[in-house]
C-alpha positions in Angstrom: 57.0 -23.5 -31.7 55.2 -26.8 -32.3 55.5 -29.5 -29.1 55.7 -33.1 -30.5 54.9 -35.8 -29.1 56.7 -38.9 -31.2 55.3 -42.5 -30.9 58.1 -44.9 -32.1 61.3 -42.5 -31.3 63.4 -45.7 -31.7 62.0 -46.7 -35.4 62.5 -45.4 -38.7 60.3 -42.6 -39.1 60.7 -40.7 -35.1 64.0 -41.3 -35.6 64.4 -39.1 -38.7 61.6 -36.5 -37.0 63.7 -35.7 -34.2 66.7 -35.1 -37.3 64.5 -33.0 -38.6 63.7 -31.8 -34.5 67.8 -31.2 -34.0 67.7 -28.9 -37.9 65.0 -27.0 -36.9 65.3 -26.1 -33.0 63.7 -22.5 -33.0 60.5 -24.3 -35.1 59.8 -27.7 -33.1 60.5 -29.4 -29.4 59.9 -32.9 -27.8 58.0 -33.0 -25.4 56.8 -36.9 -25.2 59.0 -40.2 -27.0 58.2 -43.6 -26.8 59.4 -47.0 -27.7 58.3 -50.5 -27.3 61.3 -51.7 -26.3 64.7 -49.9 -27.6 65.5 -48.3 -24.0 68.7 -47.6 -25.0 67.9 -46.1 -28.0 65.7 -43.9 -26.5 67.8 -43.1 -23.5 69.5 -41.3 -25.6 66.8 -39.4 -27.1 66.2 -38.2 -23.6 69.4 -37.5 -22.7 69.5 -34.9 -26.5 66.5 -34.2 -26.2 65.0 -33.6 -22.7 61.5 -35.0 -23.2 59.0 -33.9 -20.1 57.6 -38.0 -19.9 58.0 -41.1 -22.4 56.2 -44.6 -22.7 57.5 -48.4 -23.4 55.5 -50.3 -24.3 57.5 -53.2 -22.6 56.2 -53.2 -18.7 60.0 -55.2 -17.9 62.2 -52.8 -19.8 60.2 -49.3 -18.2 61.1 -50.3 -15.3 64.6 -51.2 -16.0 64.4 -47.3 -17.7 63.3 -46.1 -14.9 66.8 -46.5 -13.0 68.3 -44.3 -15.6 66.4 -41.8 -15.9 65.0 -38.9 -13.3 61.8 -37.8 -15.8 58.0 -39.8 -16.0 58.3 -43.5 -17.9 54.9 -44.7 -18.2 54.1 -48.6 -19.4 51.9 -50.1 -21.9 49.1 -48.7 -23.8 47.9 -46.6 -21.3 51.5 -45.1 -21.8 51.3 -44.6 -24.9 48.5 -43.0 -24.5 49.2 -40.6 -21.9 52.6 -39.3 -24.2 50.1 -38.6 -26.7 48.1 -36.4 -24.3 50.4 -34.2 -22.4 49.0 -31.3 -21.5 51.8 -29.2 -23.9 52.0 -30.8 -26.5 49.5 -29.9 -29.2 51.2 -32.3 -32.2 51.2 -36.0 -32.3 53.7 -37.3 -34.6 52.4 -41.1 -34.8 54.8 -43.5 -36.4 54.0 -46.6 -34.3 53.9 -50.1 -36.0 50.4 -51.8 -36.1 46.3 -52.1 -35.0 48.0 -50.5 -31.3 48.5 -47.0 -33.1 45.3 -46.4 -33.5 44.1 -45.6 -30.0 47.5 -43.2 -29.4 45.4 -41.3 -31.8 42.1 -41.3 -31.3 42.7 -40.5 -27.5 45.2 -38.1 -29.0 42.6 -36.6 -31.2 39.4 -36.4 -28.4 42.2 -34.3 -26.4 42.5 -31.5 -29.7 45.9 -32.8 -30.3 47.0 -32.2 -33.7 47.7 -35.3 -36.3 51.2 -36.0 -38.5 50.4 -40.1 -39.4 52.4 -42.4 -40.5 50.4 -44.8 -38.7 48.3 -46.2 -41.9 46.8 -48.6 -39.5 44.6 -45.9 -38.1 42.6 -45.5 -41.4 42.4 -48.6 -42.4 40.5 -50.1 -39.5 38.6 -47.1 -37.6 38.4 -44.6 -40.8 35.3 -43.4 -40.0 35.8 -42.9 -36.3 39.3 -41.4 -36.7 37.9 -38.8 -39.1 34.5 -38.3 -37.5 37.2 -37.1 -34.5 38.8 -34.8 -36.7 36.0 -32.8 -36.9 34.5 -33.0 -34.4 37.5 -31.9 -32.1 38.1 -29.8 -35.4 42.0 -30.3 -35.1 44.7 -31.3 -38.1 45.0 -34.8 -39.0 48.5 -34.3 -41.8 49.3 -37.6 -43.6 53.2 -38.4 -43.1 52.9 -41.2 -46.4 55.0 -39.1 -49.2 52.2 -40.6 -51.3 49.7 -39.3 -49.1 51.5 -35.9 -48.9 52.2 -35.5 -52.5 47.9 -35.4 -53.3 47.1 -33.3 -50.3 50.1 -30.7 -52.0 48.3 -31.5 -55.4 44.3 -30.9 -53.6 45.8 -28.4 -52.2 47.6 -26.0 -54.2 44.4 -26.2 -56.8 41.3 -26.0 -54.3 41.8 -25.2 -51.1 43.9 -22.7 -49.2 42.2 -23.8 -45.1 43.9 -27.3 -44.3 40.3 -28.1 -42.0 38.5 -27.8 -44.9 40.2 -30.1 -47.1 41.3 -32.2 -44.2 38.2 -33.0 -43.0 35.8 -32.4 -46.4 34.5 -36.1 -46.2 33.4 -35.4 -42.6 31.1 -31.7 -43.4 28.9 -34.9 -42.5 26.6 -35.7 -44.6 28.7 -39.2 -44.4 26.0 -41.6 -45.2 24.9 -44.9 -45.9 26.7 -48.0 -45.0 28.8 -48.6 -47.6 30.7 -46.2 -46.8 29.7 -43.7 -50.2 30.4 -40.1 -50.7 26.6 -38.7 -50.7 25.7 -36.0 -53.1 25.8 -32.9 -51.1 29.5 -33.7 -50.2 31.2 -34.5 -53.6 34.4 -31.5 -53.8 36.5 -33.8 -54.7 35.0 -36.6 -57.1 32.7 -33.5 -59.3 36.6 -32.2 -59.6 38.6 -34.9 -59.1 38.6 -37.7 -62.3 41.1 -39.7 -60.8 43.4 -39.6 -57.3 47.2 -42.0 -59.1 48.8 -43.5 -56.1 51.9 -45.0 -57.4 54.0 -47.9 -55.8 57.8 -49.2 -56.8 56.8 -52.4 -56.9 59.2 -53.7 -53.7 62.5 -55.8 -53.7 59.8 -58.7 -56.1 58.3 -56.4 -58.7 61.1 -58.2 -61.7 60.4 -61.3 -61.0 57.0 -63.7 -61.9 55.2 -66.0 -59.2 56.8 -68.7 -59.3 60.2 -66.7 -58.2 58.3 -65.6 -55.5 57.6 -68.9 -54.5 61.3 -68.6 -53.2 61.8 -65.7 -51.8 63.0 -65.2 -48.2 62.5 -62.3 -45.9 65.6 -60.8 -46.3 65.7 -60.8 -49.9 62.0 -59.1 -49.3 63.7 -56.3 -47.1 66.1 -55.5 -50.2 64.1 -53.0 -51.5 65.3 -51.1 -54.5 64.6 -47.0 -53.3 62.9 -46.5 -50.0 64.5 -47.4 -46.3 61.7 -48.1 -44.4 61.0 -50.4 -41.3 61.1 -54.4 -41.4 57.0 -53.9 -41.9 56.6 -51.7 -43.9 59.0 -53.2 -46.6 56.9 -56.5 -46.6 54.1 -55.3 -47.2 55.7 -53.7 -50.5 56.6 -56.7 -52.0 53.6 -57.9 -51.2 52.2 -54.3 -52.6 49.2 -53.8 -48.9 50.6 -50.8 -47.7 49.8 -49.9 -51.6 46.7 -50.9 -50.5 46.3 -49.7 -47.2 47.6 -46.6 -49.2 44.2 -46.8 -51.4 42.2 -46.9 -47.5 44.0 -44.3 -46.7 43.4 -42.1 -49.2 39.8 -42.7 -49.3 39.1 -41.6 -45.8 42.0 -38.7 -46.2 40.0 -37.0 -49.9 36.8 -38.7 -49.8 37.4 -40.1 -53.3 35.4 -42.8 -54.3 37.3 -46.0 -54.9 36.6 -46.7 -58.8 38.7 -43.9 -58.8 41.7 -44.3 -56.8 44.3 -45.5 -59.2 47.5 -47.6 -58.1 50.5 -46.9 -60.8 53.5 -49.0 -60.7 57.2 -46.4 -61.0 59.7 -47.8 -60.1 61.9 -44.6 -59.9 59.7 -43.6 -56.9 60.6 -40.3 -57.8 56.9 -39.2 -58.5 54.5 -40.0 -56.0 50.9 -39.2 -56.4 49.7 -37.9 -59.4 45.6 -36.3 -60.0 44.2 -35.8 -62.2 41.6 -32.5 -62.6 38.3 -33.6 -65.0 39.6 -31.0 -67.5 41.3 -33.8 -68.2 45.0 -31.7 -66.2 47.5 -33.7 -64.2 48.8 -33.0 -61.1 52.3 -34.2 -60.0 54.6 -34.2 -56.6 57.8 -35.0 -57.6 61.0 -35.7 -55.3 63.7 -37.8 -54.1 62.9 -41.1 -52.1 63.4 -39.5 -49.1 60.9 -40.0 -46.1 62.5 -37.1 -44.5 60.7 -34.6 -47.0 57.1 -35.5 -45.9 57.9 -35.8 -43.1 59.0 -32.0 -42.2 56.6 -31.2 -44.8 53.5 -32.8 -42.2 55.0 -31.1 -39.0 56.4 -27.5 -41.5 52.6 -26.6 -42.5 51.1 -24.8 -44.2 55.1 -23.5 -43.9 57.9 -24.5 -46.1 60.9 -25.6 -43.9 64.6 -25.3 -45.9 65.3 -29.4 -45.9 69.1 -31.5 -46.5 67.5 -33.2 -48.4 69.4 -34.1 -51.7 67.5 -32.4 -54.6 66.4 -33.6 -57.7 68.5 -34.0 -60.6 65.8 -34.8 -63.4 68.6 -35.0 -65.7 70.4 -37.7 -64.0 67.1 -39.3 -63.2 66.7 -39.3 -67.3 63.5 -41.5 -67.0 60.6 -42.5 -65.5 58.5 -45.4 -65.7 54.8 -46.8 -65.5 53.4 -49.9 -65.7 49.6 -51.2 -64.5 50.2 -53.0 -61.1 50.4 -57.5 -61.1 46.4 -58.1 -59.1 46.9 -62.3 -60.0 50.8 -61.6 -58.9 50.3 -59.2 -56.0 46.2 -60.3 -54.6 46.9 -58.1 -51.9 46.3 -54.8 -53.3 43.3 -56.5 -55.0 41.9 -58.2 -51.4 42.9 -53.7 -50.0 40.2 -52.5 -52.2 37.4 -55.6 -51.7 38.1 -54.9 -48.2 37.6 -50.8 -48.0 34.9 -51.0 -50.8 33.1 -53.2 -48.3 33.6 -51.4 -45.6 32.6 -52.0 -41.5 35.4 -54.6 -40.2 36.3 -56.0 -43.1 39.5 -53.4 -43.8 40.1 -54.4 -39.9 40.2 -58.0 -41.3 42.0 -57.4 -43.6 44.6 -56.0 -41.7 44.9 -58.1 -38.5 45.1 -61.1 -40.9 48.3 -59.1 -42.5 50.2 -58.5 -39.3 50.0 -61.7 -38.7 51.1 -62.9 -41.6 54.1 -60.5 -41.9 55.4 -61.5 -38.7 55.3 -65.0 -38.9 57.1 -64.5 -42.5 59.6 -62.8 -41.0 60.5 -65.8 -38.8 60.1 -67.7 -41.5 57.0 -69.3 -40.7 55.0 -69.6 -43.6 56.0 -68.3 -47.6 55.6 -65.2 -49.1 53.4 -66.5 -51.9 51.0 -68.2 -48.0 50.7 -63.6 -47.0 47.6 -63.5 -49.2 46.3 -66.8 -49.1 46.0 -66.6 -45.1 44.4 -62.9 -45.9 41.8 -64.1 -47.7 40.4 -66.8 -45.8 40.4 -64.6 -42.8 38.2 -62.5 -44.7 36.4 -65.2 -46.2 35.2 -66.4 -42.7 34.3 -62.9 -41.3 30.9 -61.6 -41.2 31.2 -58.4 -41.4 30.0 -55.7 -39.1 28.9 -52.9 -40.7 29.5 -48.8 -38.7 31.6 -51.1 -36.3 32.0 -49.1 -32.5 35.6 -48.5 -31.8 35.3 -51.3 -29.6 34.0 -53.9 -32.0 36.8 -52.8 -34.2 39.5 -53.2 -31.6 37.4 -57.0 -30.1 37.8 -57.8 -34.1 41.4 -57.3 -34.6 42.3 -58.9 -31.1 40.2 -62.3 -31.8 41.0 -62.1 -36.1 44.8 -61.7 -34.8 44.4 -64.9 -32.2 42.5 -67.3 -35.2 45.7 -65.7 -37.3 48.0 -67.5 -35.3 46.1 -70.4 -34.5 45.8 -71.1 -38.9 49.3 -70.3 -39.3 50.4 -73.1 -36.4 48.3 -75.5 -37.7 49.1 -74.3 -41.6 45.5 -74.1 -42.4 45.1 -71.5 -45.1 
């Protein structure tokens, strides 16, 4: 039985994870849960799953919850970290949104916890540090993203049987030079793989022209045609920044050079990713767009558990179509490639500026097409720190967010 702490248990990934736990009570036990401020739902989860302790980011909400439960309630980022490092926890499900997820991931790894990762920002902002800690502490980091779950399954079946080998391949530890390149002694994937192909649904605006994008609203962007996700990631899907983040994550997870990572538009969201090998054969992982499948696999690996997710019927799908992304219409994807290739603190800038811009768009403070303008301005003005420490990354994150709020307020973009 795996003992889980779920960071962000009241969000989309968190609630789906709890459904999986409920349906597999002989496989998983809940030890800790956290929320930002939704203590009403958290209280229901406490009553049903009986965790040892919980964390609430908002102190006022945490104090209110303490009056309604007998278990330990922690607050703030220290409270989230406390839940991530509980003695009885062996696996952390990190479904937090934003860069707040970075520190709990790293502290969990340092405390020998395995990670099931849905928080993209962890690897986007601090990929080198995170993967170094994974190697050093000999823990597993399993991706929850459907795309990275697909890549993992394709690579794992073809090359490795041992999870630690596939997960730590990048860190054998010949990481290398200041530009995040992989040296000649550590090219197992790059020698075997021609390219990784990450598929993208295209989000709510995939069929709109750039002129039409001028007038779209947050409500429009949240109407994703194939996936049901949280608000922030749904906007990232509409800008293709979500796919850009996945490119950076793939680089760190699998040690693949950026020039070997391709994004392909696939509106049906049936093929979740593909790997083309040096003999030109291609492996793909298919399934209906349902996050419970990759979540469950991340938790159950190396076992496969029975799922109540809808089975894939290709005769019903009939058509699988593909196309190249439009970098001019959706420049955020290009900015992610640029930031990842430059390395250092630039991915942290990309993430921080995007995070603030997305929430400003959700609050109707800016237009949809302002999001990439704001991100580019912040990236262009940043002096990259090539080999940053975690504190330097977190400091850049904080400063960029503050500066991004200012330029939005002053409309200086």
